[in-house]
NUPADO-484726 format. One line per field, with one value per atom (N, C-alpha, C): residue number from 1; atom name; x, y, z. Coordinates in steps of 0.05 Angstrom, whole numbers, padded with zeros to 5 digits. Layout:
resi c(NUM:...)
name c(CA:...)
px c(X:...)
py c(Y:...)
pz c(Z:...)
END
This chain:
resi c(1:1:1:2:2:2:3:3:3:4:4:4:5:5:5:6:6:6:7:7:7:8:8:8:9:9:9:10:10:10:11:11:11:12:12:12:13:13:13:14:14:14:15:15:15:16:16:16:17:17:17:18:18:18:19:19:19:20:20:20:21:21:21:22:22:22:23:23:23:24:24:24:25:25:25:26:26:26:27:27:27:28:28:28:29:29:29:30:30:30:31:31:31:32:32:32:33:33:33:34:34:34:35:35:35:36:36:36:37:37:37:38:38:38:39:39:39:40:40:40:41:41:41:42:42:42:43:43:43:44:44:44:45:45:45:46:46:46:47:47:47:48:48:48:49:49:49:50:50:50:51:51:51:52:52:52:53:53:53:54:54:54:55:55:55:56:56:56:57:57:57:58:58:58:59:59:59:60:60:60:61:61:61:62:62:62:63:63:63:64:64:64:65:65:65:66:66:66:67:67:67:68:68:68:69:69:69:70:70:70:71:71:71:72:72:72:73:73:73:74:74:74:75:75:75:76:76:76:77:77:77:78:78:78:79:79:79:80:80:80:81:81:81:82:82:82:83:83:83:84:84:84:85:85:85:86:86:86:87:87:87:88:88:88:89:89:89:90:90:90:91:91:91:92:92:92:93:93:93:94:94:94:95:95:95:96:96:96:97:97:97:98:98:98:99:99:99:100:100:100:101:101:101:102:102:102:103:103:103:104:104:104:105:105:105:106:106:106:107:107:107:108:108:108:109:109:109:110:110:110:111:111:111:112:112:112:113:113:113:114:114:114:115:115:115:116:116:116:117:117:117:118:118:118:119:119:119:120:120:120:121:121:121:122:122:122:123:123:123:124:124:124:125:125:125:126:126:126:127:127:127:128:128:128:129:129:129:130:130:130:131:131:131:132:132:132:133:133:133:134:134:134:135:135:135:136:136:136:137:137:137:138:138:138:139:139:139:140:140:140:141:141:141:142:142:142:143:143:143:144:144:144:145:145:145:146:146:146:147:147:147:148:148:148:149:149:149:150:150:150:151:151:151:152:152:152:153:153:153:154:154:154:155:155:155:156:156:156:157:157:157:158:158:158:159:159:159:160:160:160:161:161:161:162:162:162:163:163:163:164:164:164:165:165:165:166:166:166:167:167:167:168:168:168:169:169:169:170:170:170:171:171:171)
name c(N:CA:C:N:CA:C:N:CA:C:N:CA:C:N:CA:C:N:CA:C:N:CA:C:N:CA:C:N:CA:C:N:CA:C:N:CA:C:N:CA:C:N:CA:C:N:CA:C:N:CA:C:N:CA:C:N:CA:C:N:CA:C:N:CA:C:N:CA:C:N:CA:C:N:CA:C:N:CA:C:N:CA:C:N:CA:C:N:CA:C:N:CA:C:N:CA:C:N:CA:C:N:CA:C:N:CA:C:N:CA:C:N:CA:C:N:CA:C:N:CA:C:N:CA:C:N:CA:C:N:CA:C:N:CA:C:N:CA:C:N:CA:C:N:CA:C:N:CA:C:N:CA:C:N:CA:C:N:CA:C:N:CA:C:N:CA:C:N:CA:C:N:CA:C:N:CA:C:N:CA:C:N:CA:C:N:CA:C:N:CA:C:N:CA:C:N:CA:C:N:CA:C:N:CA:C:N:CA:C:N:CA:C:N:CA:C:N:CA:C:N:CA:C:N:CA:C:N:CA:C:N:CA:C:N:CA:C:N:CA:C:N:CA:C:N:CA:C:N:CA:C:N:CA:C:N:CA:C:N:CA:C:N:CA:C:N:CA:C:N:CA:C:N:CA:C:N:CA:C:N:CA:C:N:CA:C:N:CA:C:N:CA:C:N:CA:C:N:CA:C:N:CA:C:N:CA:C:N:CA:C:N:CA:C:N:CA:C:N:CA:C:N:CA:C:N:CA:C:N:CA:C:N:CA:C:N:CA:C:N:CA:C:N:CA:C:N:CA:C:N:CA:C:N:CA:C:N:CA:C:N:CA:C:N:CA:C:N:CA:C:N:CA:C:N:CA:C:N:CA:C:N:CA:C:N:CA:C:N:CA:C:N:CA:C:N:CA:C:N:CA:C:N:CA:C:N:CA:C:N:CA:C:N:CA:C:N:CA:C:N:CA:C:N:CA:C:N:CA:C:N:CA:C:N:CA:C:N:CA:C:N:CA:C:N:CA:C:N:CA:C:N:CA:C:N:CA:C:N:CA:C:N:CA:C:N:CA:C:N:CA:C:N:CA:C:N:CA:C:N:CA:C:N:CA:C:N:CA:C:N:CA:C:N:CA:C:N:CA:C:N:CA:C:N:CA:C:N:CA:C:N:CA:C:N:CA:C:N:CA:C:N:CA:C:N:CA:C:N:CA:C:N:CA:C:N:CA:C:N:CA:C:N:CA:C:N:CA:C:N:CA:C:N:CA:C:N:CA:C:N:CA:C:N:CA:C:N:CA:C:N:CA:C:N:CA:C:N:CA:C:N:CA:C:N:CA:C:N:CA:C:N:CA:C:N:CA:C)
px c(01828:01853:01868:01867:01880:01869:01843:01830:01838:01843:01853:01880:01899:01926:01924:01908:01906:01895:01875:01863:01883:01895:01913:01939:01948:01971:01965:01942:01934:01931:01921:01918:01946:01965:01992:02006:02002:02016:02007:01981:01971:01986:01991:02005:02035:02047:02076:02081:02068:02074:02054:02031:02011:02002:02003:01993:02013:02037:02057:02053:02036:02032:02012:02019:02000:01983:01958:01940:01950:01951:01959:01934:01935:01912:01920:01901:01905:01928:01930:01951:01978:01982:02008:02013:01993:01997:02006:01993:02000:02027:02033:02060:02082:02077:02096:02101:02079:02082:02095:02088:02101:02131:02140:02168:02182:02169:02180:02184:02164:02165:02187:02189:02209:02237:02241:02267:02274:02254:02259:02266:02253:02259:02288:02297:02324:02344:02335:02353:02370:02357:02371:02368:02367:02362:02386:02409:02432:02440:02423:02429:02414:02427:02415:02393:02374:02352:02362:02380:02390:02402:02415:02427:02405:02382:02361:02348:02348:02336:02357:02382:02403:02396:02398:02390:02410:02434:02454:02457:02463:02467:02442:02422:02398:02380:02356:02336:02315:02311:02294:02265:02255:02228:02223:02243:02239:02234:02252:02248:02225:02218:02195:02168:02168:02143:02138:02157:02154:02181:02182:02208:02219:02245:02257:02247:02244:02234:02206:02189:02161:02161:02178:02180:02189:02208:02218:02197:02182:02160:02138:02131:02110:02120:02145:02157:02155:02160:02161:02133:02112:02085:02066:02075:02057:02047:02021:02008:01985:01980:01957:01938:01942:01924:01928:01911:01912:01935:01955:01979:01973:01953:01948:01935:01920:01907:01922:01944:01957:01967:01979:01990:01968:01945:01923:01913:01912:01903:01924:01950:01971:01972:01961:01960:01943:01922:01905:01913:01926:01930:01958:01975:02002:02003:01982:01981:01967:01964:01949:01958:01984:01991:01980:01975:01965:01939:01925:01901:01880:01873:01852:01860:01884:01893:01892:01902:01902:01874:01855:01828:01815:01820:01809:01821:01848:01861:01850:01847:01836:01807:01791:01763:01762:01780:01781:01789:01809:01818:01796:01782:01761:01737:01733:01711:01717:01742:01749:01761:01769:01781:01768:01759:01748:01765:01778:01796:01781:01796:01785:01782:01773:01766:01790:01814:01837:01853:01855:01872:01890:01913:01931:01939:01948:01958:01988:02004:02033:02045:02067:02080:02104:02110:02133:02146:02172:02186:02199:02188:02199:02223:02246:02270:02267:02272:02269:02284:02300:02314:02309:02289:02283:02267:02256:02240:02211:02202:02175:02167:02144:02137:02131:02129:02122:02142:02167:02186:02194:02204:02210:02238:02248:02273:02266:02271:02266:02292:02308:02334:02334:02311:02310:02307:02300:02296:02322:02324:02349:02354:02333:02335:02324:02341:02333:02315:02316:02300:02281:02256:02237:02209:02191:02162:02149:02137:02124:02096:02090:02064:02053:02028:02013:01994:01996:01980:01964:01939:01922:01925:01935:01940:01920:01912:01897:01917:01914:01934:01935:01913:01912:01925:01919:01930:01955:01960:01983:01980:01956:01950:01944:01957:01953:01925:01907:01879:01875:01890:01887:01911:01918:01940:01927:01937:01924:01940:01926:01939:01928:01936:01928:01897:01885:01856:01841:01851:01838:01840:01862:01867:01850:01844:01828:01798:01789:01760:01752)
py c(-00993:-00993:-01019:-01029:-01054:-01077:-01077:-01098:-01097:-01074:-01071:-01085:-01079:-01090:-01120:-01129:-01157:-01173:-01162:-01176:-01179:-01157:-01159:-01174:-01173:-01189:-01218:-01226:-01255:-01264:-01246:-01253:-01258:-01239:-01242:-01266:-01272:-01295:-01321:-01323:-01347:-01352:-01330:-01332:-01340:-01330:-01334:-01360:-01364:-01387:-01410:-01406:-01427:-01436:-01462:-01473:-01471:-01462:-01460:-01435:-01418:-01392:-01395:-01383:-01381:-01356:-01357:-01334:-01309:-01288:-01261:-01248:-01239:-01227:-01201:-01190:-01164:-01166:-01188:-01191:-01190:-01205:-01204:-01176:-01163:-01136:-01117:-01117:-01098:-01105:-01130:-01138:-01129:-01133:-01125:-01094:-01079:-01050:-01041:-01054:-01048:-01053:-01074:-01080:-01059:-01051:-01030:-01004:-00997:-00973:-00975:-00999:-01004:-01003:-01012:-01010:-00981:-00964:-00935:-00923:-00932:-00921:-00929:-00953:-00962:-00950:-00934:-00922:-00944:-00965:-00987:-00988:-00965:-00965:-00976:-00976:-00988:-01016:-01026:-01052:-01073:-01096:-01117:-01131:-01142:-01156:-01179:-01196:-01218:-01208:-01185:-01175:-01166:-01156:-01149:-01173:-01196:-01221:-01239:-01230:-01247:-01251:-01276:-01282:-01272:-01264:-01255:-01224:-01214:-01185:-01170:-01184:-01171:-01161:-01153:-01144:-01165:-01173:-01196:-01193:-01168:-01163:-01172:-01170:-01178:-01208:-01224:-01253:-01264:-01249:-01258:-01252:-01234:-01226:-01243:-01242:-01257:-01268:-01291:-01302:-01285:-01285:-01270:-01279:-01305:-01315:-01305:-01305:-01296:-01266:-01251:-01222:-01217:-01232:-01228:-01237:-01258:-01267:-01246:-01235:-01214:-01190:-01183:-01160:-01165:-01189:-01195:-01196:-01201:-01202:-01180:-01162:-01140:-01124:-01121:-01106:-01089:-01068:-01051:-01048:-01064:-01063:-01089:-01091:-01115:-01111:-01127:-01125:-01131:-01147:-01155:-01133:-01115:-01093:-01066:-01066:-01041:-01026:-01040:-01026:-01011:-01024:-01011:-00986:-00988:-00965:-00943:-00951:-00932:-00913:-00922:-00904:-00879:-00882:-00859:-00846:-00861:-00852:-00859:-00840:-00845:-00856:-00852:-00862:-00889:-00902:-00928:-00948:-00952:-00973:-00969:-00944:-00938:-00923:-00921:-00904:-00911:-00937:-00945:-00936:-00940:-00932:-00902:-00888:-00859:-00847:-00857:-00847:-00853:-00877:-00884:-00867:-00862:-00845:-00817:-00805:-00778:-00777:-00796:-00795:-00798:-00815:-00817:-00791:-00777:-00752:-00731:-00729:-00710:-00716:-00741:-00749:-00744:-00747:-00746:-00719:-00703:-00677:-00655:-00635:-00611:-00587:-00575:-00553:-00528:-00511:-00485:-00468:-00443:-00427:-00418:-00418:-00410:-00434:-00437:-00458:-00446:-00458:-00449:-00472:-00466:-00486:-00481:-00501:-00498:-00520:-00515:-00536:-00546:-00571:-00584:-00603:-00603:-00622:-00643:-00667:-00689:-00701:-00700:-00710:-00739:-00744:-00771:-00773:-00795:-00799:-00827:-00841:-00867:-00867:-00890:-00892:-00884:-00863:-00853:-00837:-00841:-00826:-00796:-00787:-00759:-00744:-00753:-00737:-00713:-00693:-00668:-00658:-00641:-00627:-00597:-00587:-00558:-00547:-00532:-00523:-00503:-00490:-00470:-00482:-00508:-00521:-00532:-00535:-00547:-00575:-00592:-00618:-00615:-00616:-00608:-00629:-00654:-00676:-00686:-00691:-00702:-00703:-00708:-00709:-00684:-00669:-00644:-00650:-00640:-00644:-00616:-00612:-00589:-00598:-00585:-00594:-00571:-00577:-00557:-00561:-00540:-00542:-00525:-00534:-00518:-00501:-00475:-00457:-00459:-00467:-00468:-00494:-00516:-00542:-00551:-00539:-00546:-00575:-00584:-00611:-00610:-00628:-00629:-00642:-00626:-00635:-00650:-00642:-00656:-00651:-00671:-00668:-00664:-00644:-00636:-00645:-00649:-00653:-00633:-00634:-00615:-00615:-00639:-00641:-00626:-00628:-00613:-00583:-00574:-00545:-00533:-00549:-00539:-00537:-00551:-00551:-00525)
pz c(01804:01790:01794:01819:01824:01807:01803:01788:01758:01748:01720:01717:01736:01735:01740:01759:01765:01741:01728:01705:01683:01674:01651:01658:01683:01691:01689:01699:01697:01668:01650:01622:01610:01616:01606:01617:01642:01654:01642:01634:01621:01595:01580:01555:01559:01580:01584:01599:01622:01639:01638:01627:01625:01653:01657:01682:01705:01700:01721:01739:01730:01744:01767:01790:01812:01807:01812:01806:01821:01806:01816:01828:01853:01865:01880:01894:01908:01928:01942:01962:01949:01927:01913:01902:01891:01879:01901:01924:01945:01957:01959:01969:01949:01923:01902:01903:01904:01905:01931:01953:01979:01978:01965:01963:01945:01924:01907:01923:01939:01955:01976:01988:02009:01997:01972:01959:01955:01950:01948:01974:01995:02022:02030:02023:02029:02009:01989:01969:01956:01947:01935:01905:01892:01863:01847:01858:01844:01856:01873:01885:01869:01865:01850:01866:01852:01865:01883:01873:01890:01916:01916:01941:01960:01950:01968:01981:01967:01978:01991:01992:02005:02034:02044:02071:02092:02084:02103:02102:02078:02074:02066:02057:02047:02069:02061:02080:02084:02108:02114:02105:02104:02096:02067:02050:02022:02019:02030:02026:02044:02065:02082:02068:02048:02035:02010:01991:01966:01959:01947:01938:01915:01911:01890:01863:01859:01833:01827:01848:01844:01837:01851:01845:01817:01807:01780:01760:01766:01748:01746:01769:01768:01752:01756:01741:01711:01702:01674:01661:01676:01665:01673:01690:01700:01676:01674:01652:01663:01648:01655:01631:01610:01587:01570:01550:01532:01512:01515:01498:01469:01463:01436:01420:01432:01418:01422:01436:01442:01418:01399:01375:01359:01357:01342:01358:01384:01400:01401:01400:01401:01377:01355:01331:01337:01353:01360:01387:01405:01432:01442:01446:01455:01483:01498:01526:01527:01505:01504:01525:01530:01549:01577:01585:01612:01612:01589:01587:01607:01611:01630:01658:01666:01693:01696:01675:01676:01679:01663:01665:01692:01702:01728:01750:01749:01768:01768:01744:01741:01752:01746:01756:01786:01798:01827:01840:01828:01839:01838:01816:01813:01831:01836:01854:01883:01891:01919:01929:01910:01918:01902:01916:01903:01911:01891:01897:01907:01920:01929:01904:01908:01885:01868:01878:01863:01854:01827:01816:01795:01790:01770:01752:01728:01710:01708:01713:01711:01695:01682:01667:01682:01679:01692:01672:01672:01655:01673:01672:01688:01673:01686:01672:01663:01638:01627:01601:01597:01572:01560:01570:01560:01534:01527:01503:01510:01497:01502:01478:01466:01442:01446:01471:01475:01493:01495:01510:01493:01507:01493:01500:01483:01488:01491:01515:01521:01532:01515:01523:01547:01551:01573:01600:01602:01628:01639:01666:01677:01667:01667:01655:01627:01607:01580:01566:01574:01562:01583:01574:01593:01582:01601:01594:01605:01587:01595:01605:01629:01641:01648:01640:01649:01671:01694:01717:01727:01735:01749:01779:01792:01821:01836:01859:01878:01893:01893:01905:01936:01948:01977:01988:01975:01985:01970:01946:01929:01918:01916:01907:01877:01862:01833:01828:01819:01816:01790:01770:01744:01727:01711:01692:01665:01651:01626:01602:01580:01555:01535:01510:01490:01487:01488:01484:01506:01531:01553:01549:01539:01536:01514:01494:01471:01476:01498:01504:01516)
END
């Protein structure tokens, strides 16, 4: 999965930055994701990026890992698919921007985890009001707008073994 993101991010950066870009690799990807997770741990979702990198009031781990400019550049070019063919693929597949990652994630889960004999399918509405071609309005749910997910859970471990879509249910 890392290699998919690294490949398409490097393709995008060549189009945007040309020769000014430093090659994006596994170390940068893991550092980037680590800083995103750390920002969540610090509950800094309403804090500006420059304040996180501030050398006096900020958190030292941020500027010690990646410069603010490099973090912003990575954010602007991070990709998980070929942007040039996305619109054509999106006509057939609403999940086109993340399809390769999604399929790889699902195959990894099915390869590494085998559920016990009892599994259930449950629906969940993830609250969301952004731009997305498949968000739904369900007035009976506490969060009325969101993305509806059908998940197969192992009843013993409570691990989501697979996320289902309409095609999976019709088979």
